[in-house]
TIVO-2410 file (N, C-alpha, C; in nm, 3 decimals):
# residues 158
REC num residu      c1      c2      c3 atome chaine
REC   1      M   0.961   2.197   1.252     N      A
REC   1      M   0.998   2.115   1.139    CA      A
REC   1      M   0.936   1.976   1.148     C      A
REC   2      N   1.001   1.886   1.216     N      A
REC   2      N   0.955   1.748   1.223    CA      A
REC   2      N   0.874   1.730   1.352     C      A
REC   3      Q   0.745   1.702   1.339     N      A
REC   3      Q   0.656   1.697   1.454    CA      A
REC   3      Q   0.649   1.560   1.520     C      A
REC   4      D   0.698   1.454   1.456     N      A
REC   4      D   0.689   1.319   1.512    CA      A
REC   4      D   0.795   1.301   1.620     C      A
REC   5      I   0.754   1.258   1.738     N      A
REC   5      I   0.847   1.244   1.851    CA      A
REC   5      I   0.953   1.138   1.823     C      A
REC   6      F   0.912   1.026   1.767     N      A
REC   6      F   1.004   0.916   1.743    CA      A
REC   6      F   1.052   0.909   1.598     C      A
REC   7      A   1.032   1.014   1.523     N      A
REC   7      A   1.063   1.012   1.380    CA      A
REC   7      A   1.213   1.004   1.356     C      A
REC   8      N   1.246   0.935   1.250     N      A
REC   8      N   1.383   0.924   1.206    CA      A
REC   8      N   1.420   1.055   1.137     C      A
REC   9      P   1.524   1.125   1.183     N      A
REC   9      P   1.556   1.254   1.123    CA      A
REC   9      P   1.596   1.244   0.975     C      A
REC  10      S   1.633   1.125   0.929     N      A
REC  10      S   1.669   1.111   0.787    CA      A
REC  10      S   1.546   1.119   0.697     C      A
REC  11      Y   1.425   1.110   0.753     N      A
REC  11      Y   1.303   1.120   0.675    CA      A
REC  11      Y   1.243   1.260   0.683     C      A
REC  12      D   1.327   1.357   0.711     N      A
REC  12      D   1.283   1.496   0.715    CA      A
REC  12      D   1.289   1.553   0.574     C      A
REC  13      P   1.177   1.602   0.522     N      A
REC  13      P   1.176   1.652   0.384    CA      A
REC  13      P   1.260   1.778   0.364     C      A
REC  14      Y   1.296   1.845   0.473     N      A
REC  14      Y   1.376   1.966   0.459    CA      A
REC  14      Y   1.525   1.935   0.451     C      A
REC  15      T   1.569   1.828   0.517     N      A
REC  15      T   1.710   1.791   0.511    CA      A
REC  15      T   1.738   1.687   0.403     C      A
REC  16      S   1.636   1.610   0.364     N      A
REC  16      S   1.652   1.507   0.260    CA      A
REC  16      S   1.540   1.519   0.157     C      A
REC  17      P   1.537   1.625   0.078     N      A
REC  17      P   1.426   1.642  -0.016    CA      A
REC  17      P   1.425   1.539  -0.129     C      A
REC  18      A   1.539   1.479  -0.160     N      A
REC  18      A   1.543   1.379  -0.268    CA      A
REC  18      A   1.462   1.255  -0.234     C      A
REC  19      L   1.446   1.225  -0.106     N      A
REC  19      L   1.367   1.109  -0.065    CA      A
REC  19      L   1.222   1.120  -0.109     C      A
REC  20      F   1.172   1.241  -0.122     N      A
REC  20      F   1.030   1.263  -0.150    CA      A
REC  20      F   1.004   1.322  -0.287     C      A
REC  21      S   1.105   1.331  -0.368     N      A
REC  21      S   1.091   1.388  -0.502    CA      A
REC  21      S   1.009   1.296  -0.592     C      A
REC  22      G   0.896   1.343  -0.641     N      A
REC  22      G   0.811   1.267  -0.732    CA      A
REC  22      G   0.736   1.152  -0.670     C      A
REC  23      V   0.731   1.145  -0.539     N      A
REC  23      V   0.667   1.032  -0.471    CA      A
REC  23      V   0.518   1.025  -0.501     C      A
REC  24      R   0.450   1.139  -0.500     N      A
REC  24      R   0.305   1.139  -0.519    CA      A
REC  24      R   0.267   1.083  -0.657     C      A
REC  25      T   0.332   1.130  -0.761     N      A
REC  25      T   0.302   1.083  -0.897    CA      A
REC  25      T   0.337   0.936  -0.914     C      A
REC  26      R   0.454   0.898  -0.866     N      A
REC  26      R   0.494   0.757  -0.880    CA      A
REC  26      R   0.405   0.665  -0.798     C      A
REC  27      R   0.358   0.715  -0.685     N      A
REC  27      R   0.268   0.634  -0.603    CA      A
REC  27      R   0.137   0.608  -0.676     C      A
REC  28      M   0.086   0.708  -0.748     N      A
REC  28      M  -0.037   0.690  -0.825    CA      A
REC  28      M  -0.019   0.584  -0.934     C      A
REC  29      F   0.089   0.593  -1.009     N      A
REC  29      F   0.112   0.496  -1.116    CA      A
REC  29      F   0.137   0.357  -1.058     C      A
REC  30      G   0.206   0.349  -0.947     N      A
REC  30      G   0.227   0.220  -0.881    CA      A
REC  30      G   0.096   0.160  -0.834     C      A
REC  31      F   0.005   0.244  -0.787     N      A
REC  31      F  -0.128   0.197  -0.745    CA      A
REC  31      F  -0.202   0.134  -0.863     C      A
REC  32      F  -0.196   0.198  -0.980     N      A
REC  32      F  -0.266   0.143  -1.097    CA      A
REC  32      F  -0.204   0.011  -1.141     C      A
REC  33      I  -0.073  -0.002  -1.133     N      A
REC  33      I  -0.007  -0.130  -1.164    CA      A
REC  33      I  -0.056  -0.237  -1.067     C      A
REC  34      D  -0.064  -0.203  -0.939     N      A
REC  34      D  -0.111  -0.299  -0.839    CA      A
REC  34      D  -0.257  -0.338  -0.860     C      A
REC  35      V  -0.339  -0.243  -0.900     N      A
REC  35      V  -0.481  -0.274  -0.927    CA      A
REC  35      V  -0.492  -0.375  -1.041     C      A
REC  36      I  -0.413  -0.357  -1.146     N      A
REC  36      I  -0.415  -0.452  -1.259    CA      A
REC  36      I  -0.368  -0.589  -1.212     C      A
REC  37      A  -0.262  -0.594  -1.131     N      A
REC  37      A  -0.213  -0.722  -1.080    CA      A
REC  37      A  -0.318  -0.790  -0.992     C      A
REC  38      I  -0.386  -0.713  -0.909     N      A
REC  38      I  -0.490  -0.770  -0.822    CA      A
REC  38      I  -0.607  -0.820  -0.905     C      A
REC  39      L  -0.644  -0.749  -1.011     N      A
REC  39      L  -0.752  -0.796  -1.099    CA      A
REC  39      L  -0.715  -0.928  -1.166     C      A
REC  40      I  -0.592  -0.940  -1.211     N      A
REC  40      I  -0.548  -1.066  -1.273    CA      A
REC  40      I  -0.551  -1.180  -1.171     C      A
REC  41      L  -0.497  -1.155  -1.052     N      A
REC  41      L  -0.498  -1.259  -0.948    CA      A
REC  41      L  -0.640  -1.294  -0.903     C      A
REC  42      T  -0.727  -1.195  -0.897     N      A
REC  42      T  -0.866  -1.220  -0.860    CA      A
REC  42      T  -0.936  -1.305  -0.965     C      A
REC  43      T  -0.908  -1.279  -1.092     N      A
REC  43      T  -0.967  -1.359  -1.201    CA      A
REC  43      T  -0.922  -1.504  -1.190     C      A
REC  44      I  -0.794  -1.524  -1.166     N      A
REC  44      I  -0.741  -1.661  -1.151    CA      A
REC  44      I  -0.804  -1.729  -1.030     C      A
REC  45      A  -0.812  -1.658  -0.918     N      A
REC  45      A  -0.870  -1.716  -0.797    CA      A
REC  45      A  -1.019  -1.744  -0.816     C      A
REC  46      S  -1.089  -1.659  -0.889     N      A
REC  46      S  -1.232  -1.680  -0.914    CA      A
REC  46      S  -1.256  -1.805  -0.998     C      A
REC  47      V  -1.174  -1.825  -1.098     N      A
REC  47      V  -1.185  -1.946  -1.180    CA      A
REC  47      V  -1.160  -2.070  -1.094     C      A
REC  48      F  -1.059  -2.062  -1.009     N      A
REC  48      F  -1.028  -2.174  -0.921    CA      A
REC  48      F  -1.145  -2.203  -0.826     C      A
REC  49      V  -1.201  -2.098  -0.765     N      A
REC  49      V  -1.314  -2.115  -0.672    CA      A
REC  49      V  -1.437  -2.167  -0.747     C      A
REC  50      F  -1.458  -2.120  -0.870     N      A
REC  50      F  -1.570  -2.168  -0.949    CA      A
REC  50      F  -1.558  -2.319  -0.975     C      A
REC  51      L  -1.439  -2.362  -1.016     N      A
REC  51      L  -1.416  -2.505  -1.041    CA      A
REC  51      L  -1.426  -2.585  -0.912     C      A
REC  52      L  -1.375  -2.528  -0.803     N      A
REC  52      L  -1.385  -2.596  -0.674    CA      A
REC  52      L  -1.532  -2.609  -0.632     C      A
REC  53      G  -1.614  -2.509  -0.668     N      A
REC  53      G  -1.756  -2.512  -0.637    CA      A
REC  53      G  -1.828  -2.627  -0.705     C      A
REC  54      I  -1.781  -2.667  -0.822     N      A
REC  54      I  -1.842  -2.780  -0.892    CA      A
REC  54      I  -1.821  -2.907  -0.811     C      A
REC  55      F  -1.701  -2.922  -0.753     N      A
REC  55      F  -1.671  -3.043  -0.677    CA      A
REC  55      F  -1.730  -3.041  -0.537     C      A
REC  56      T  -1.758  -2.922  -0.485     N      A
REC  56      T  -1.816  -2.912  -0.350    CA      A
REC  56      T  -1.966  -2.888  -0.355     C      A
REC  57      L  -2.026  -2.913  -0.470     N      A
REC  57      L  -2.170  -2.896  -0.489    CA      A
REC  57      L  -2.215  -2.752  -0.457     C      A
REC  58      G  -2.134  -2.655  -0.497     N      A
REC  58      G  -2.170  -2.514  -0.483    CA      A
REC  58      G  -2.128  -2.449  -0.353     C      A
REC  59      L  -2.074  -2.526  -0.260     N      A
REC  59      L  -2.036  -2.468  -0.131    CA      A
REC  59      L  -1.924  -2.365  -0.145     C      A
REC  60      A  -1.826  -2.390  -0.229     N      A
REC  60      A  -1.714  -2.297  -0.248    CA      A
REC  60      A  -1.759  -2.167  -0.315     C      A
REC  61      W  -1.871  -2.170  -0.382     N      A
REC  61      W  -1.919  -2.048  -0.449    CA      A
REC  61      W  -1.958  -1.939  -0.349     C      A
REC  62      L  -1.974  -1.978  -0.223     N      A
REC  62      L  -2.001  -1.878  -0.119    CA      A
REC  62      L  -1.883  -1.782  -0.101     C      A
REC  63      L  -1.766  -1.824  -0.146     N      A
REC  63      L  -1.647  -1.739  -0.135    CA      A
REC  63      L  -1.639  -1.632  -0.244     C      A
REC  64      L  -1.713  -1.649  -0.352     N      A
REC  64      L  -1.703  -1.557  -0.465    CA      A
REC  64      L  -1.729  -1.410  -0.430     C      A
REC  65      P  -1.825  -1.376  -0.344     N      A
REC  65      P  -1.846  -1.233  -0.314    CA      A
REC  65      P  -1.731  -1.166  -0.240     C      A
REC  66      I  -1.649  -1.243  -0.169     N      A
REC  66      I  -1.541  -1.182  -0.091    CA      A
REC  66      I  -1.402  -1.211  -0.149     C      A
REC  67      I  -1.398  -1.272  -0.265     N      A
REC  67      I  -1.268  -1.315  -0.315    CA      A
REC  67      I  -1.176  -1.199  -0.351     C      A
REC  68      W  -1.230  -1.092  -0.408     N      A
REC  68      W  -1.141  -0.982  -0.447    CA      A
REC  68      W  -1.085  -0.912  -0.324     C      A
REC  69      Q  -1.162  -0.902  -0.215     N      A
REC  69      Q  -1.111  -0.840  -0.093    CA      A
REC  69      Q  -0.999  -0.925  -0.033     C      A
REC  70      A  -1.019  -1.056  -0.032     N      A
REC  70      A  -0.918  -1.146   0.024    CA      A
REC  70      A  -0.790  -1.143  -0.059     C      A
REC  71      V  -0.804  -1.143  -0.191     N      A
REC  71      V  -0.686  -1.139  -0.278    CA      A
REC  71      V  -0.612  -1.007  -0.259     C      A
REC  72      A  -0.684  -0.896  -0.256     N      A
REC  72      A  -0.619  -0.765  -0.240    CA      A
REC  72      A  -0.549  -0.752  -0.105     C      A
REC  73      L  -0.613  -0.802   0.000     N      A
REC  73      L  -0.553  -0.794   0.132    CA      A
REC  73      L  -0.428  -0.880   0.142     C      A
REC  74      C  -0.434  -1.002   0.091     N      A
REC  74      C  -0.316  -1.089   0.093    CA      A
REC  74      C  -0.204  -1.033   0.005     C      A
REC  75      Y  -0.240  -0.981  -0.110     N      A
REC  75      Y  -0.143  -0.921  -0.201    CA      A
REC  75      Y  -0.067  -0.809  -0.131     C      A
REC  76      T  -0.139  -0.722  -0.065     N      A
REC  76      T  -0.075  -0.609   0.003    CA      A
REC  76      T   0.004  -0.654   0.124     C      A
REC  77      A  -0.053  -0.743   0.203     N      A
REC  77      A   0.014  -0.787   0.325    CA      A
REC  77      A   0.148  -0.854   0.295     C      A
REC  78      F   0.151  -0.938   0.194     N      A
REC  78      F   0.272  -1.014   0.169    CA      A
REC  78      F   0.370  -0.947   0.074     C      A
REC  79      T   0.329  -0.842   0.004     N      A
REC  79      T   0.426  -0.770  -0.079    CA      A
REC  79      T   0.475  -0.645  -0.007     C      A
REC  80      L   0.383  -0.563   0.042     N      A
REC  80      L   0.422  -0.442   0.114    CA      A
REC  80      L   0.487  -0.478   0.248     C      A
REC  81      G   0.440  -0.583   0.309     N      A
REC  81      G   0.496  -0.627   0.436    CA      A
REC  81      G   0.610  -0.726   0.420     C      A
REC  82      G   0.656  -0.747   0.299     N      A
REC  82      G   0.765  -0.840   0.272    CA      A
REC  82      G   0.902  -0.776   0.282     C      A
REC  83      P   1.004  -0.848   0.241     N      A
REC  83      P   1.142  -0.797   0.254    CA      A
REC  83      P   1.172  -0.673   0.169     C      A
REC  84      N   1.099  -0.653   0.060     N      A
REC  84      N   1.124  -0.536  -0.024    CA      A
REC  84      N   1.051  -0.411   0.025     C      A
REC  85      A   0.958  -0.426   0.117     N      A
REC  85      A   0.879  -0.315   0.174    CA      A
REC  85      A   0.808  -0.236   0.064     C      A
REC  86      A   0.764  -0.306  -0.039     N      A
REC  86      A   0.695  -0.239  -0.150    CA      A
REC  86      A   0.612  -0.342  -0.226     C      A
REC  87      T   0.499  -0.296  -0.277     N      A
REC  87      T   0.421  -0.381  -0.367    CA      A
REC  87      T   0.492  -0.383  -0.502     C      A
REC  88      P   0.459  -0.475  -0.591     N      A
REC  88      P   0.523  -0.475  -0.723    CA      A
REC  88      P   0.506  -0.343  -0.798     C      A
REC  89      G   0.392  -0.280  -0.784     N      A
REC  89      G   0.371  -0.150  -0.848    CA      A
REC  89      G   0.463  -0.043  -0.789     C      A
REC  90      M   0.480  -0.045  -0.658     N      A
REC  90      M   0.571   0.050  -0.595    CA      A
REC  90      M   0.714   0.025  -0.636     C      A
REC  91      R   0.753  -0.103  -0.644     N      A
REC  91      R   0.890  -0.136  -0.687    CA      A
REC  91      R   0.914  -0.091  -0.829     C      A
REC  92      A   0.813  -0.109  -0.916     N      A
REC  92      A   0.828  -0.065  -1.055    CA      A
REC  92      A   0.849   0.085  -1.064     C      A
REC  93      M   0.792   0.158  -0.971     N      A
REC  93      M   0.805   0.304  -0.970    CA      A
REC  93      M   0.920   0.353  -0.883     C      A
REC  94      G   0.995   0.261  -0.823     N      A
REC  94      G   1.111   0.300  -0.742    CA      A
REC  94      G   1.077   0.355  -0.605     C      A
REC  95      L   0.973   0.298  -0.543     N      A
REC  95      L   0.929   0.345  -0.411    CA      A
REC  95      L   0.935   0.231  -0.310     C      A
REC  96      E   0.946   0.267  -0.185     N      A
REC  96      E   0.930   0.169  -0.078    CA      A
REC  96      E   0.879   0.239   0.047     C      A
REC  97      M   0.821   0.160   0.136     N      A
REC  97      M   0.762   0.214   0.258    CA      A
REC  97      M   0.856   0.192   0.375     C      A
REC  98      R   0.857   0.291   0.460     N      A
REC  98      R   0.929   0.281   0.587    CA      A
REC  98      R   0.839   0.336   0.696     C      A
REC  99      L   0.855   0.283   0.815     N      A
REC  99      L   0.790   0.343   0.930    CA      A
REC  99      L   0.873   0.466   0.966     C      A
REC 100      T   0.815   0.559   1.037     N      A
REC 100      T   0.889   0.682   1.065    CA      A
REC 100      T   1.012   0.659   1.152     C      A
REC 101      N   1.023   0.543   1.215     N      A
REC 101      N   1.144   0.513   1.291    CA      A
REC 101      N   1.249   0.442   1.206     C      A
REC 102      G   1.221   0.424   1.076     N      A
REC 102      G   1.319   0.367   0.984    CA      A
REC 102      G   1.302   0.219   0.955     C      A
REC 103      M   1.218   0.151   1.030     N      A
REC 103      M   1.199   0.007   1.009    CA      A
REC 103      M   1.111  -0.020   0.888     C      A
REC 104      K   1.125  -0.141   0.833     N      A
REC 104      K   1.038  -0.184   0.724    CA      A
REC 104      K   0.906  -0.234   0.783     C      A
REC 105      P   0.797  -0.220   0.707     N      A
REC 105      P   0.668  -0.269   0.758    CA      A
REC 105      P   0.663  -0.421   0.759     C      A
REC 106      Y   0.582  -0.476   0.845     N      A
REC 106      Y   0.561  -0.620   0.855    CA      A
REC 106      Y   0.422  -0.651   0.799     C      A
REC 107      P   0.391  -0.778   0.769     N      A
REC 107      P   0.264  -0.811   0.701    CA      A
REC 107      P   0.138  -0.759   0.771     C      A
REC 108      L   0.129  -0.769   0.902     N      A
REC 108      L   0.009  -0.721   0.971    CA      A
REC 108      L  -0.004  -0.569   0.955     C      A
REC 109      F   0.107  -0.497   0.966     N      A
REC 109      F   0.104  -0.352   0.947    CA      A
REC 109      F   0.058  -0.319   0.805     C      A
REC 110      A   0.110  -0.391   0.706     N      A
REC 110      A   0.073  -0.367   0.566    CA      A
REC 110      A  -0.076  -0.393   0.544     C      A
REC 111      A  -0.130  -0.497   0.606     N      A
REC 111      A  -0.273  -0.526   0.592    CA      A
REC 111      A  -0.357  -0.416   0.657     C      A
REC 112      I  -0.317  -0.370   0.773     N      A
REC 112      I  -0.389  -0.261   0.840    CA      A
REC 112      I  -0.379  -0.134   0.757     C      A
REC 113      H  -0.263  -0.110   0.698     N      A
REC 113      H  -0.242   0.008   0.613    CA      A
REC 113      H  -0.339   0.005   0.494     C      A
REC 114      A  -0.353  -0.110   0.430     N      A
REC 114      A  -0.445  -0.123   0.317    CA      A
REC 114      A  -0.590  -0.105   0.360     C      A
REC 115      L  -0.627  -0.168   0.471     N      A
REC 115      L  -0.765  -0.154   0.520    CA      A
REC 115      L  -0.798  -0.009   0.555     C      A
REC 116      L  -0.706   0.057   0.621     N      A
REC 116      L  -0.729   0.196   0.658    CA      A
REC 116      L  -0.739   0.285   0.534     C      A
REC 117      F  -0.660   0.255   0.431     N      A
REC 117      F  -0.671   0.330   0.306    CA      A
REC 117      F  -0.810   0.315   0.246     C      A
REC 118      W  -0.857   0.192   0.233     N      A
REC 118      W  -0.987   0.169   0.170    CA      A
REC 118      W  -1.102   0.224   0.254     C      A
REC 119      F  -1.093   0.213   0.387     N      A
REC 119      F  -1.197   0.269   0.471    CA      A
REC 119      F  -1.199   0.421   0.464     C      A
REC 120      S  -1.081   0.483   0.462     N      A
REC 120      S  -1.078   0.630   0.456    CA      A
REC 120      S  -1.132   0.681   0.323     C      A
REC 121      V  -1.100   0.612   0.214     N      A
REC 121      V  -1.151   0.654   0.083    CA      A
REC 121      V  -1.302   0.629   0.075     C      A
REC 122      A  -1.347   0.517   0.129     N      A
REC 122      A  -1.490   0.485   0.123    CA      A
REC 122      A  -1.573   0.578   0.211     C      A
REC 123      L  -1.524   0.609   0.329     N      A
REC 123      L  -1.601   0.691   0.421    CA      A
REC 123      L  -1.588   0.841   0.395     C      A
REC 124      L  -1.471   0.885   0.355     N      A
REC 124      L  -1.445   1.028   0.342    CA      A
REC 124      L  -1.435   1.073   0.196     C      A
REC 125      T  -1.469   0.990   0.103     N      A
REC 125      T  -1.463   1.014  -0.042    CA      A
REC 125      T  -1.318   1.020  -0.089     C      A
REC 126      P  -1.295   0.998  -0.216     N      A
REC 126      P  -1.157   1.007  -0.268    CA      A
REC 126      P  -1.093   1.144  -0.253     C      A
REC 127      L  -1.171   1.245  -0.218     N      A
REC 127      L  -1.114   1.377  -0.196    CA      A
REC 127      L  -1.016   1.379  -0.078     C      A
REC 128      I  -1.024   1.277   0.007     N      A
REC 128      I  -0.931   1.267   0.120    CA      A
REC 128      I  -0.787   1.253   0.070     C      A
REC 129      L  -0.770   1.206  -0.053     N      A
REC 129      L  -0.636   1.191  -0.109    CA      A
REC 129      L  -0.568   1.324  -0.134     C      A
REC 130      L  -0.645   1.432  -0.134     N      A
REC 130      L  -0.587   1.565  -0.154    CA      A
REC 130      L  -0.499   1.609  -0.037     C      A
REC 131      I  -0.508   1.537   0.074     N      A
REC 131      I  -0.423   1.569   0.189    CA      A
REC 131      I  -0.276   1.565   0.151     C      A
REC 132      S  -0.239   1.478   0.059     N      A
REC 132      S  -0.098   1.467   0.020    CA      A
REC 132      S  -0.045   1.596  -0.043     C      A
REC 133      L  -0.134   1.679  -0.096     N      A
REC 133      L  -0.090   1.805  -0.154    CA      A
REC 133      L  -0.041   1.903  -0.047     C      A
REC 134      F  -0.085   1.883   0.076     N      A
REC 134      F  -0.051   1.975   0.184    CA      A
REC 134      F   0.045   1.913   0.286     C      A
REC 135      S   0.084   1.790   0.265     N      A
REC 135      S   0.173   1.721   0.356    CA      A
REC 135      S   0.318   1.740   0.312     C      A
REC 136      D   0.405   1.772   0.405     N      A
REC 136      D   0.544   1.796   0.368    CA      A
REC 136      D   0.615   1.669   0.319     C      A
REC 137      R   0.572   1.553   0.365     N      A
REC 137      R   0.631   1.426   0.318    CA      A
REC 137      R   0.545   1.358   0.214     C      A
REC 138      K   0.446   1.429   0.164     N      A
REC 138      K   0.353   1.378   0.062    CA      A
REC 138      K   0.280   1.253   0.111     C      A
REC 139      R   0.246   1.252   0.240     N      A
REC 139      R   0.178   1.139   0.300    CA      A
REC 139      R   0.027   1.157   0.290     C      A
REC 140      L  -0.043   1.043   0.293     N      A
REC 140      L  -0.188   1.042   0.295    CA      A
REC 140      L  -0.234   1.027   0.440     C      A
REC 141      L  -0.365   1.039   0.461     N      A
REC 141      L  -0.418   1.033   0.597    CA      A
REC 141      L  -0.382   0.903   0.668     C      A
REC 142      H  -0.395   0.791   0.599     N      A
REC 142      H  -0.365   0.664   0.665    CA      A
REC 142      H  -0.216   0.649   0.693     C      A
REC 143      D  -0.129   0.712   0.613     N      A
REC 143      D   0.014   0.711   0.642    CA      A
REC 143      D   0.042   0.788   0.771     C      A
REC 144      M  -0.024   0.902   0.786     N      A
REC 144      M  -0.003   0.985   0.905    CA      A
REC 144      M  -0.053   0.914   1.031     C      A
REC 145      I  -0.169   0.849   1.020     N      A
REC 145      I  -0.226   0.780   1.136    CA      A
REC 145      I  -0.137   0.665   1.180     C      A
REC 146      L  -0.084   0.590   1.085     N      A
REC 146      L  -0.004   0.472   1.118    CA      A
REC 146      L   0.144   0.502   1.136     C      A
REC 147      G   0.189   0.619   1.097     N      A
REC 147      G   0.331   0.652   1.113    CA      A
REC 147      G   0.418   0.587   1.008     C      A
REC 148      S   0.377   0.597   0.883     N      A
REC 148      S   0.456   0.541   0.774    CA      A
REC 148      S   0.487   0.650   0.673     C      A
REC 149      V   0.586   0.624   0.591     N      A
REC 149      V   0.628   0.720   0.490    CA      A
REC 149      V   0.672   0.643   0.366     C      A
REC 150      I   0.639   0.696   0.248     N      A
REC 150      I   0.681   0.636   0.122    CA      A
REC 150      I   0.798   0.719   0.070     C      A
REC 151      V   0.908   0.651   0.037     N      A
REC 151      V   1.029   0.721  -0.007    CA      A
REC 151      V   1.080   0.661  -0.137     C      A
REC 152      N   1.165   0.735  -0.205     N      A
REC 152      N   1.233   0.685  -0.324    CA      A
REC 152      N   1.333   0.578  -0.280     C      A
REC 153      S   1.320   0.459  -0.333     N      A
REC 153      S   1.408   0.350  -0.289    CA      A
REC 153      S   1.551   0.368  -0.338     C      A
REC 154      S   1.572   0.433  -0.452     N      A
REC 154      S   1.709   0.452  -0.501    CA      A
REC 154      S   1.786   0.545  -0.407     C      A
REC 155      V   1.720   0.647  -0.355     N      A
REC 155      V   1.784   0.739  -0.262    CA      A
REC 155      V   1.804   0.671  -0.129     C      A
REC 156      E   1.706   0.590  -0.088     N      A
REC 156      E   1.711   0.519   0.040    CA      A
REC 156      E   1.829   0.423   0.044     C      A
REC 157      R   1.861   0.357  -0.067     N      A
REC 157      R   1.970   0.259  -0.071    CA      A
REC 157      R   2.107   0.325  -0.061     C      A
REC 158      R   2.116   0.451  -0.105     N      A
REC 158      R   2.245   0.524  -0.094    CA      A
REC 158      R   2.266   0.558   0.049     C      A
***
């Protein structure tokens, strides 16, 4: 049944199936909400860096090629690794992240989680996301590697 040595038995999909009901679909929609939020924040940050570049004689413009990566990483680290253990998109869809031992993720873990997601998709193609179809907890490859699980927050609070 549960192969993780240190896993929290309450995150077993066979004994608590409600925790994982609809997680895959809600996670996709939450991802799209987060992408829109990151695009808005990146646009605001780009305008700020552009204006700052005028005052620094173009020196700040060197940040423009990496600004979306920095915004996305900070967004994920401080929302997913925050007290709600969910990005705004995940919260809108009623999801939150837990480590398999039951703890909430911290900012460094959330940043590593995001980086591992983007590296796995970039290196192994988006087809790597099909792993969730065969995972009993509907986890992706980077969730399995890091020992995290996405659950329904309404069920988790009960």
